[in-house]
C-alpha positions in Angstrom: 0.1 0.0 0.0 1.4 3.3 -0.9 0.8 6.5 1.3 -1.1 8.2 -1.7 -4.1 5.6 -1.5 -7.2 6.9 -0.9 -9.2 6.2 2.3 -12.0 3.6 2.2 -15.3 5.2 1.0 -17.0 3.5 3.9 -14.7 5.2 6.5 -15.2 8.7 4.8 -18.8 8.2 5.0 -18.7 7.3 8.7 -16.6 10.5 9.4 -19.1 12.6 7.4 -22.0 11.2 9.2 -20.5 11.9 12.6 -19.8 15.5 11.5 -23.2 15.9 10.4 -24.6 14.5 13.6 -22.4 16.9 15.6 -23.7 19.9 13.5 -27.4 18.8 14.1 -26.8 18.4 17.9 -25.3 22.0 18.0 -28.0 23.5 15.8 -30.7 21.8 17.9 -29.1 22.9 21.2 -29.1 26.5 19.9 -32.7 26.3 18.5 -34.3 24.4 21.4 -32.2 24.8 24.5 -34.9 23.8 26.9 -35.9 20.7 24.9 -32.2 19.6 24.5 -31.8 20.3 28.4 -34.6 18.0 28.9 -33.0 15.3 26.8 -29.5 15.6 28.5 -28.9 13.0 30.9 -28.3 14.5 34.4 -26.7 12.8 37.4 -28.9 11.2 39.8 -30.1 13.4 42.6 -27.9 12.9 45.7 -29.5 12.4 49.2 -29.6 15.4 51.2 -27.7 15.0 54.5 -29.6 14.8 57.5 -33.0 14.2 55.8 -34.2 11.6 58.3 -33.1 13.7 61.2 -35.2 16.5 59.9 -38.0 14.3 59.4 -37.6 13.0 63.1 -37.5 16.5 64.3 -40.6 17.7 62.1 -43.0 14.7 62.3 -44.2 13.8 65.7 -45.6 10.4 64.5 -42.2 9.4 62.9 -40.5 10.6 66.0 -42.4 8.5 68.1 -41.9 5.4 65.9 -38.1 6.1 65.7 -37.8 6.5 69.4 -39.7 3.3 70.1 -37.5 1.3 67.6 -34.5 3.1 69.2 -35.4 1.9 72.7 -36.2 -1.6 71.4 -32.6 -1.7 69.8 -31.1 -0.5 73.0 -33.0 -2.9 75.1 -31.8 -5.7 72.6 -28.2 -4.5 72.9 -28.2 -4.4 76.7 -29.7 -8.1 76.8 -26.9 -9.3 74.4 -24.3 -7.7 76.6 -25.8 -9.2 79.9 -25.9 -12.5 78.2 -22.3 -12.4 77.3 -21.2 -11.1 80.8 -23.2 -14.2 82.1 -21.4 -16.6 79.8 -17.9 -15.1 80.8 -18.7 -15.3 84.5 -20.0 -19.0 84.0 -16.7 -19.7 82.0 -14.6 -18.1 84.8 -16.4 -20.2 87.4 -15.6 -23.5 85.7 -12.0 -22.4 85.3 -11.8 -21.7 89.0 -13.4 -25.1 89.7 -10.8 -26.9 87.5 -7.9 -24.9 89.0 -9.1 -25.8 92.5 -9.7 -29.4 91.6 -6.4 -29.7 90.0 -4.7 -28.0 92.9 -6.5 -30.2 95.5 -5.5 -33.5 93.6 -1.8 -32.1 93.5 -1.8 -31.4 97.3 -3.4 -34.7 98.0 -0.5 -36.5 96.0 2.1 -34.4 97.9 0.6 -35.5 101.2 0.8 -39.0 100.4 
């Protein structure tokens, strides 16, 4: 292939088509700015910070529901912590019993 070879007719058509579409878009944006603005994809609306907090402060029914759920969650957490404490205390008692049993058997062997 030589450098003087003409480009493929199909590729020239693609380039012209892309240029025509770009020109049409520019013309439409100038002629119908509001219509083109409506067709342009916009980023998703971000959540406004503290929306739930504002709802809690402004809606008494929602506040009551939120506080009831919060109280239930706190009660559940306290019950779980108490169960863990009781399990740790029971394990400590078992260890103490094992240690005492081992030390009693060791002292019995020494006495004999």
